[in-house]
N, C-alpha and C positions, 0 to 999 in steps of 0.2 A: 191497110186493111187489105182484104183481098175483095177482088168485084163480086158484085152479090152472085154472080152466076157460079160463081167459085162454090158458095156457101151450101154447108149441109141444111138442111129444112128445120132440124130438132134435136138436139142433142139432152139426153138424160144423163144427171150425174147422180149417183147413190153415195154420198159422204166423199169427203177427200182426207187423204193422211194430213194431220194435226203437227206435226215438225215442223211450220212456221210457213211452209212454202205451198200449201197444199192449196188453195184457191187460186194461184197461177193457172192452174190446169183448168180451172171454171175461166178466169181472163179469157183463156188463150181459145175458148169455146166459144166466148163470146163473138169473137174475131172471126169463128168458122160458121156459125149457124145463127141461123134466123129467130129460134126461139132456142133458149135454155132455160132446162129446168133443174133446180139444184132440191135433192131430198136430201135431209139431217134429223137427228132425233132430238138436236140441242143445239141452235145457232150461236150458243156460249162455247161449245168447243173449238171454236175458232177466234175467241177473242185477242188469240197473241197472232194471229195473222195479220201481216200489212193490206191485204186486200180484203179485209171483214165487211167493209161498208160496200161489199158487192153484194152482199146478203139482206141489205136495209134498202132493196127498192132498186130502181132503175130496168136493167135489161134481164136480170135474171128473176127468172120465176120461182121462189123458195116452198117448199112443203115441208111443214113439219110433223114427221112421221116417227113410229118406231121403225126404225130402218134393220133392228134384228129381228124382225117379227116378217115372215113371208107373207101372213094373210093379210097383212096392212100393206106390204111390199105391191102384193098381185092386185088386190083394189084398185091402187092408186095408179098402176101400169095400167092397166084396163081405162080406168078412165080416162089416163093419157091419151092412149092408143083410138080414141075417139077423134082426135084430131089427126091422126094419121100415123103412119110409123116411126118409130126413134130409133136412133144409135143411144144405146146401154154402154155406161160407161162406172164400173164399180173399182177406185184405185187404191180404195183401203180394202186389205184380206180380211178384220173382222168382220165387216158386212159383205163381202163376197157371196158365200153361199146363202143366205136369205133371197140377195138379187139376182143368183142364180136360177135358184131352184123356182121364184117368181117367172123369168122368163120362159123358162122349160116349162111352165104350165100354160102360159099364154101363146107361147111359138117364137119367142122373139128371139132373134139371133142372139147370141152370145156364148160364150162358154160354158161347156156342159158340167152339171154338177157334179159326174164322176171325176171329171178333171180337175176341179175346185179340190173337192173332198182330199185328191195324189197331191196335191200342194199344200195342205194344211195337217196329212197324217203322214210323218217323215218313214214312219216304215211300211207305210203301204207304199209312198212312192219309192220308197229302196227297192222293193219287190218288184214294183213295177219297172224300176231301172233294168235290174237284172234278166228281167224276162226278155228288154229286147237288148241285149247288150250294150246299153248305157253305163259307163264307167261310173259306180259309186261305191262308196262305204259299205263294208258287210253290215249286217244290223239284225239284232235277237231281242224281241220283246221279252222283258222279265218281270214281270207280275212281283216277284219277292226274293228276297237278299239271294235265295239260297239257287233259284235259278238265273241269278244275276253272276254270281260266283262260276256255277258251270259257264254260261255262256264267255265271261272270259278268259276261262281257261282254254276253251274251245277257239276264242278268237286271239287269243294273244295279250299279255302286256304291253305294253300300256293301253288302257282302252278309254273309251269316251263314254258316259252316262248322260242321258237328256231326256224330257220328256217327250213322247211322240206327237205331243201337241203343245203349240205356242211358239212365240217369239221375241226379242231381244236378249236372249242367251240367258233366259230364265229356267234355269235350276241346270245348265249346262256343264259337266264339271269332268274333269281326267280322273285316273284311276292307276297308278304305277302298280298296284298289287293289291291283292285280297284284302291288306289290311285297311288301304285306304277307299277300297270300293267298301265294304262293309259302314265305314265312318262315312263317305257321302250319301248313301243309298237311302235313307231316311229323307234329307232332304228332295233328293231327286223324287222320291214315290210323294210325296206332302206335294210338290210342283204339279207332279203330273194328275194325281186326284184332283186337283184345284181345278186343271183344263181337260178333265173326264180321258185323260191319255192314259198312256201304261208309260213305265221304264221301258229304256232300251239300253241294250249295252252294243254299242257300234267299237267298227275299228278304227282304231288312231291312224290318222293320214298324216304323214311326217313331209312338211314340204310347207312353203307358204301360200297363204289365203289371198283369193282376188277374187274380183267379179267384173261380170260381162255387163256392160250397159246396154241393153238390145232395144229395138225396135222391129217387131213382126208386121208385114205386109204380104197377106197373103200368103202366109205360113212361111214365107223368107225371111230367116233372120240378118236385119242391119246392125252388126256391131258397132256402135257409135265409139268405142273403146273399152280399155280396161283399166279398173280402179285397184289398188292394193288394200290390204288392212293391215295395220300395223296393232298387232295385239298384246294382251295382257299375259303378265308369267303366268305359268300353270299353277293351280289346276282349274281356274275358272279361265274363260276364253271371251275378257270384255274386247270391244273393239274400241280401241286407243286412239289412233288418226285413219285417214282415207286420203290419199292422193290420185289425180286423174288428171291425164292418161299415163300409165307405166308403158313403158317399153318391153316388150315379149321378144321371143325369137320367134322367126318368120313359123318354125313348124309347131311352135304352142299357139301362135294365134289360129295357125290352120288347123290345129284340133279342136280347140273351143269352139270356132265357129262350125265345125261338121257336128259337134256335140249340139250343140244350139238347132241346128237344124234337126238331129234327131229329136231333140225335145219337143220342138214344133209339132212333129207326127204325133209324139208318145201321148202330149196332153190334146191335142186338137187344138192346139193355139193358133187360129188365123190371123188375128190384128189385134196392136196393142203393144205395150210396153213390156219389158220383161228385165228384172233384178236378179241375174244367178251367180252363186258362188261355186266356186272352185277354189282345191286344194292343188296347187303343182306338185305330184308323186314325183319319184324317180321312174315310176310305170307312166306318167303322162298325165293329161288333168283327171278328176274325179269330180264329179258334180255335188256339192253338199246340198244346196236348196235352189228352189226354182219359184221365185215370186213372180205372180203375173200383175207386176206393175212397176214402177218406176222407184227407183232406191229414196231412204228417206232422208230424213235429215237435209241437211247441205247439198246434197251429192246431183241432184238437179239443177242448182242453181248454179253449183259448181263445172256442172258439163258443159251448159251453156255460155258459163267465160270463158270455159278453155278453148270451144269451139267457135267463140262469137256468134252466136246462133242459138234463136230462144227454141230450148231443146221443149217445153210445153208446146209450141205449134205444131212440133213436130211429132210429139207423140198423139196428139187430137189427130194429127195426118193418116198416125197409123193406126188407131182407132176406126177411122173411116176405110180403112184398108188402101188408101192411096201409098203408092211410090214415096220412099222415102230419100231424101236428097240432101244429107248432111253432108255439110263440111268438113274436111278434115282439121286437124287440131291445130289452131296457131299460139297457144299457148297451153297453162297448167294452173291446176287449183289445188288445194290441199285442207281438208279440214280437222280439227282437234276435239276431240270430246275432252269435255272438263269433269271430270271424279275425284272429289273429297277424299282423302289419303285415309281419313274415317268415318264413321257417321256422326249425326249429330242432327240439331234443331239450325236449320238452316238460315240465316238474318241479311248479309248482303256477301259482296265479293269486294276484295280489296287489289288493289293493283292495277285498274282500269286506264287510269290517266297514263300508266306505262306501254300498257299492252295497246291502245291505240297508236301509239307511235310506230308500231310495227312498220315497215316497208308490205304494200302489198294486202293489208290488212282489208277484209271486205266488209266483215260484221261480225259481233258478238253479242250471240242470243244467249240469256240465261233464262233459264225454263223453269228453275225451283223457285220459291216462293215464299216470304219473310214465313218461319211458322213450320216450314214442310221440316218433315227430321226424315233425313237422308241416312241408307243401312250403312253397312260396310259396303265398302268398292268387292261385288265380285258379280253384278250384272249392270245392266244400264239401267235399274231403279237407283242406282247410286249416281246418277250422272245429274251434274246442274248446271248444264248449259254447254253447249257450241261455239267453234270458232271459225273463220275459215280464211285463207289467204290467196292471192294469185301470185304468179312467180312466171320467167319467161320459162321454166321447166319444175317435172314435178319435184325432183331434188329442192329446186330455189322456195318451191311454193310451201315445201314440206316443213324447212329447216323456219322457214317464216312464222308456220304456224306452230310451231311447237316451240317457239320463243314468244311468240305470244302469249302462249298458254304456259310459259313459265312465269310470265310478272302476275298470275290472276292466283287469288289465293281464298277460298270459300271462310266466313266468318261464320261461326255458330253462336247460337243463344249465350251458352257461358263463357264464351269470349265476349262480347259486345259491351 
């Protein structure tokens, strides 16, 4: 543990990622702060987190509030300010805007609400990027099928259809021609309506998809490494596998780092982690998404393993605006998402005894519960779990993860 002189006085965290490792950020905050406050609308959201005991007393002060309600957060923040200033962290984008709005009302240093809205509205983000020459796909809002057809003709097929608001590739689909656009548009429109967004027609970026895992301090990006994305067959964009770190050319690394610095200025993002997705096109990297948080699922623990360094301590340091002193990678890690080939009522997983014997396997996390109805595979909602492995190289970790996943098979209710 750091010396008391190195401690922050008070860190307040509004919710965490619920992919299974979110509370490690709370654990890291406890190591750095004299006082840690965690705010959640329901402690049960973290029932699957191995550190859930942190919310049951001890060094973490837990407040149960409606974290989607700006007024409730404002009232609680005002109360907490009675004990002095604090560092505010909101690592889950679902709760970022209410936290930012409450912070802005009270003058608490945090990401501006205008920047939060840019991270959550893909069309607004594309326009903001274009205004400052940050390379990103061309995008057109299309509230109806006729305007979508016109936008696709102007953009050139193939195109990507997606809701302007949303995560997890929900409602994201490609269209190779007008017939496919007409077929998929109702699905995208329904997903958009559910998120209070609008369908977008976007330029189809051709090239591999990667993400920069970044810690910002004082607006300066420190790129911990690049992870790649193994994607599903079109027309959907499911993330099947991730490897970290992957080697790119020095030129590609330099371009990505330069864009990360440009994005800090565009988003007024001073301190904290970011997960920034790019497509490596023939014209160079283009930004697909900017997420003001660390990557979800197993990526944070994978980065820790590859660097032999607790990345959660680094994330807390970056939120505090301290210099980032991350080591160079000493190994690699890879994640495999577990999808069923068809939907059904999930009951169990077969093949675990074989997958457990794969060299380098670090964890298998089954997120579906018996009785859950999984849809046919087309986005993250059909995922029933994840696993990850380590290796000396990204390739070795990747083939280990793929082999472990190959031994697993979901058992549905009609098979049990």
